[in-house]
C-alpha positions as CSV (number, residue, x, y, z in Angstrom):
1,M,151.9,307.8,11.7
2,A,148.7,309.8,12.0
3,E,146.0,308.5,14.3
4,T,142.9,307.4,12.3
5,T,140.7,306.2,15.2
6,F,138.2,308.7,16.6
7,F,138.1,307.7,20.2
8,L,135.6,310.3,21.2
9,F,132.8,309.0,18.9
10,P,131.0,307.2,21.7
11,E,130.9,310.4,23.7
12,L,128.8,312.2,21.0
13,T,125.0,312.4,21.3
14,P,123.0,309.5,19.9
15,E,121.5,311.8,17.3
16,L,124.9,313.0,16.0
17,R,126.3,309.4,16.0
18,H,123.3,308.3,13.9
19,Q,123.8,311.2,11.5
20,I,127.5,310.4,11.1
21,L,126.8,306.7,10.6
22,H,124.0,307.5,8.1
23,E,126.4,309.6,6.0
24,T,128.5,306.5,5.3
25,L,125.7,304.7,3.6
26,P,125.3,304.5,-0.2
27,K,124.0,307.8,-1.6
28,H,122.0,306.5,-4.7
29,T,119.2,304.1,-4.2
30,G,117.0,305.6,-6.9
31,P,116.3,304.7,-10.5
32,S,118.5,301.8,-11.7
33,L,118.7,299.3,-14.6
34,F,117.5,295.8,-14.2
35,F,118.2,293.4,-17.0
36,F,115.3,291.7,-18.8
37,K,115.4,287.9,-18.8
38,E,113.2,285.2,-20.3
39,G,110.8,283.2,-18.1
40,C,109.1,286.1,-16.3
41,W,105.8,285.8,-18.4
42,R,103.4,283.3,-16.8
43,L,99.9,282.3,-17.8
44,E,97.7,282.4,-14.7
45,P,94.9,279.9,-15.4
46,E,93.4,280.5,-11.9
47,S,93.1,284.3,-12.6
48,L,89.9,284.8,-14.5
49,V,88.6,288.2,-15.6
50,P,84.9,288.1,-14.4
51,E,83.5,290.1,-17.3
52,T,85.1,288.1,-20.1
53,G,86.3,284.8,-18.7
54,D,89.8,285.6,-20.0
55,V,92.9,284.4,-18.1
56,E,95.7,286.7,-17.2
57,M,99.1,286.6,-18.8
58,C,101.3,288.2,-16.2
59,F,104.8,289.6,-16.2
60,H,106.4,288.6,-12.9
61,H,109.0,291.2,-12.3
62,D,109.7,289.5,-9.0
63,L,111.5,286.8,-11.0
64,L,114.1,289.3,-12.3
65,D,117.6,289.0,-10.9
66,D,118.5,291.3,-8.0
67,D,120.7,293.4,-10.2
68,V,121.1,296.2,-7.7
69,Q,123.5,295.3,-5.0
70,F,125.1,297.7,-2.4
71,D,128.4,297.7,-0.6
72,V,127.5,298.4,3.0
73,P,130.6,297.9,5.3
74,L,128.8,299.8,8.0
75,F,126.8,296.7,8.7
76,Y,129.8,295.0,10.2
77,V,131.2,297.9,12.3
78,S,129.3,297.7,15.5
79,R,125.9,296.9,17.0
80,E,124.9,300.5,16.8
81,A,126.1,300.8,13.2
82,R,124.2,297.6,12.2
83,I,121.0,299.0,13.6
84,T,121.4,302.2,11.5
85,A,122.0,300.0,8.5
86,L,119.0,297.8,9.2
87,Y,116.7,300.9,9.4
88,W,118.2,302.1,6.1
89,F,117.6,298.7,4.5
90,H,114.0,298.7,5.6
91,E,113.5,302.3,4.3
92,H,114.7,301.4,0.8
93,G,113.4,297.8,0.5
94,I,116.9,296.2,0.6
95,K,117.1,292.5,1.4
96,I,119.9,290.8,3.2
97,K,121.1,287.4,1.8
98,P,123.7,285.4,3.7
99,R,126.7,284.0,1.9
100,D,128.7,280.9,2.7
101,N,131.7,282.9,3.8
102,G,129.8,284.6,6.6
103,Q,129.3,287.9,4.7
104,H,126.1,289.1,3.2
105,I,124.6,290.4,-0.1
106,F,122.6,293.6,0.2
107,A,120.2,293.7,-2.7
108,R,117.1,295.6,-3.9
109,S,114.5,294.1,-6.1
110,F,112.9,295.7,-9.2
111,N,110.6,298.5,-8.5
112,P,108.2,298.8,-11.5
113,Q,107.4,302.5,-10.8
114,L,111.1,303.5,-10.3
115,D,113.5,301.3,-12.2
116,A,114.0,300.6,-15.9
117,L,113.7,297.2,-17.5
118,Y,116.8,297.1,-19.8
119,V,116.8,294.9,-22.9
120,T,120.1,293.8,-24.4
121,P,120.2,293.2,-28.2
122,D,120.4,289.4,-27.8
123,R,117.2,289.3,-25.7
124,W,115.1,291.7,-27.8
125,N,113.3,288.9,-29.7
126,A,112.1,287.3,-26.5
127,F,111.3,290.7,-25.1
128,Y,109.0,292.0,-27.8
129,Q,107.2,288.6,-28.2
130,G,106.2,288.7,-24.5
131,G,104.3,285.6,-23.4
132,S,103.1,284.6,-26.9
133,N,104.8,281.2,-26.7
134,D,102.8,280.3,-23.6
135,M,99.3,281.4,-24.7
136,E,98.1,277.8,-25.3
137,G,95.3,279.1,-27.5
138,E,93.4,280.6,-24.6
139,P,91.9,284.1,-24.6
140,F,93.9,286.3,-22.2
141,V,94.6,289.8,-21.0
142,V,98.0,291.2,-20.3
143,K,99.1,292.2,-16.8
144,S,102.5,294.0,-16.8
145,E,103.6,296.6,-14.2
146,P,107.0,298.0,-15.5
147,E,106.6,301.7,-16.3
148,R,110.1,302.3,-17.8
149,L,111.7,300.3,-20.6
150,A,115.3,300.9,-21.8
151,V,117.6,299.9,-24.6
152,S,120.9,301.3,-25.8
153,L,120.5,304.2,-28.3
154,D,122.7,302.4,-30.9
155,F,120.4,299.4,-30.7
156,F,117.2,301.5,-30.8
157,L,118.2,302.9,-34.2
158,R,118.3,299.5,-35.8
159,P,115.3,298.7,-38.0
160,I,114.5,295.6,-36.0
161,V,113.6,297.7,-33.0
162,I,111.5,300.3,-34.9
163,D,109.7,297.5,-36.7
164,T,108.8,295.5,-33.5
165,L,108.4,298.3,-30.9
166,P,104.6,298.5,-31.3
167,E,104.4,294.7,-30.5
168,A,106.5,295.2,-27.5
169,M,104.3,298.0,-26.3
170,R,101.3,295.7,-26.5
171,W,102.9,293.4,-23.9
172,Y,104.4,296.1,-21.7
173,N,101.2,298.2,-21.7
174,K,101.9,300.0,-18.5
175,A,105.2,301.5,-19.8
176,T,105.1,305.2,-20.2
177,E,108.8,305.9,-20.8
178,L,111.3,304.4,-23.2
179,L,114.9,305.3,-22.2
180,L,117.7,305.3,-24.7
181,V,121.0,304.8,-23.0
182,I,123.9,306.7,-24.6
183,G,127.5,305.8,-24.2
184,K,128.8,302.3,-23.5
185,E,126.1,299.7,-23.3
186,P,125.5,298.2,-19.8
187,D,126.6,294.6,-19.5
188,Q,125.2,292.2,-17.0
189,R,128.3,290.0,-17.5
190,R,130.3,292.4,-15.5
191,G,128.6,291.1,-12.4
192,L,126.1,292.4,-10.1
193,G,126.4,295.8,-8.5
194,Q,124.3,298.8,-9.6
195,W,123.7,300.5,-12.9
196,E,122.7,303.9,-11.7
197,L,120.3,305.6,-14.0
198,H,120.2,309.3,-14.8
199,I,117.5,310.5,-17.2
200,S,118.2,313.5,-19.4
201,Q,115.8,316.5,-19.0
202,D,117.1,318.3,-22.1
203,G,114.4,316.9,-24.4
204,V,111.7,314.4,-24.8
205,S,109.7,312.9,-27.7
206,I,106.1,312.5,-26.6
207,W,103.5,310.3,-28.4
208,N,100.4,312.3,-29.3
209,R,97.6,309.7,-30.1
210,H,95.4,312.4,-31.5
211,S,97.8,313.6,-34.2
212,G,99.3,310.1,-34.6
213,D,102.9,311.5,-34.3
214,F,105.7,312.1,-31.8
215,E,106.2,315.7,-30.7
216,F,109.6,316.9,-29.5
217,R,109.8,319.2,-26.5
218,G,112.8,320.7,-24.8
219,T,116.2,322.2,-25.5
220,G,117.9,319.1,-26.9
221,E,118.5,320.8,-30.2
222,N,120.7,323.4,-28.4
223,N,122.8,320.7,-26.7
224,I,125.8,320.4,-29.0
225,E,127.0,317.2,-27.3
226,N,123.8,315.2,-27.8
227,K,122.2,317.1,-30.8
228,A,123.1,314.3,-33.2
229,S,121.5,311.7,-30.9
230,Y,118.3,313.7,-30.6
231,D,118.2,314.2,-34.4
232,N,118.6,310.4,-34.9
233,V,115.9,309.6,-32.5
234,R,113.4,312.0,-34.1
235,D,114.2,310.5,-37.5
236,A,113.6,307.0,-36.2
237,L,110.3,307.9,-34.5
238,S,109.0,309.5,-37.8
239,N,108.9,306.0,-39.4
240,E,105.5,305.8,-41.1
241,A,104.9,302.1,-40.4
242,L,105.7,302.7,-36.7
243,L,103.3,305.6,-36.4
244,K,100.5,303.7,-38.2
245,R,100.9,300.7,-35.9
246,F,100.9,302.9,-32.8
247,V,97.5,304.3,-33.9
248,E,96.1,300.9,-34.8
249,I,96.9,299.4,-31.4
250,D,95.8,302.6,-29.7
251,I,99.0,303.4,-27.7
252,Q,97.9,305.9,-25.1
253,T,101.1,307.5,-24.1
254,L,104.9,307.1,-24.4
255,E,107.8,309.4,-23.7
256,V,111.2,308.7,-25.3
257,R,114.2,310.2,-23.5
258,L,117.9,309.9,-23.5
259,A,119.6,308.5,-20.4
260,L,123.0,307.9,-18.9
261,T,124.2,305.0,-16.7
262,I,126.9,304.9,-14.1
263,R,128.4,301.7,-12.9
264,R,128.7,301.5,-9.1
């Protein structure tokens, strides 16, 4: 049987040992999908806007589930390996949660500038209505941090999404990107792990508030594999009622792109 233990590892320099250990850590900690859930909108009666006296209706993304979890066996190898893992956890904002069996869960919380808030079809109604059920008749301002929203492409093409997208944008007013996931729809019921997000650079439809229309830029029309998808998106975004409503509520910017997800 071939020997699989490298007995000379302790004899290597600390710098080289650290580099080798670091190579065993997960490679993708970047943009990922987090699943939208109800209960994140909260009226903050103690947060008054001085100029108007309005209260803040806040979307608390910290209440989202820790949908991104990592498998880090290095944590259990040795004291030196654990220190390397701990530095990596700190660098990427990964939390350690103990489990009853003595193991741990290594999870990263939602990053509103990096990750995408993914909405499944069964949660779309709650999503686009925002915190309207908790307004209690008080004047309020919206405070929402997520910059990327996402739905499956198939779902986006349904009339219900096109009809209510402007209302959703009123609540998620910091969002500048809408990602349309092609392929099999991500499913939270498969358990936690990581839905790794890869955003297509082939083409983008950009909202132009001055012309009141979406402008397509890129080479998507030349991409045979996704040409039909780009055509369908452009047709959906030419909906007159949608464009009129975007103008009425003064949407400043929105980029609509295709994206892929990989389950890790």
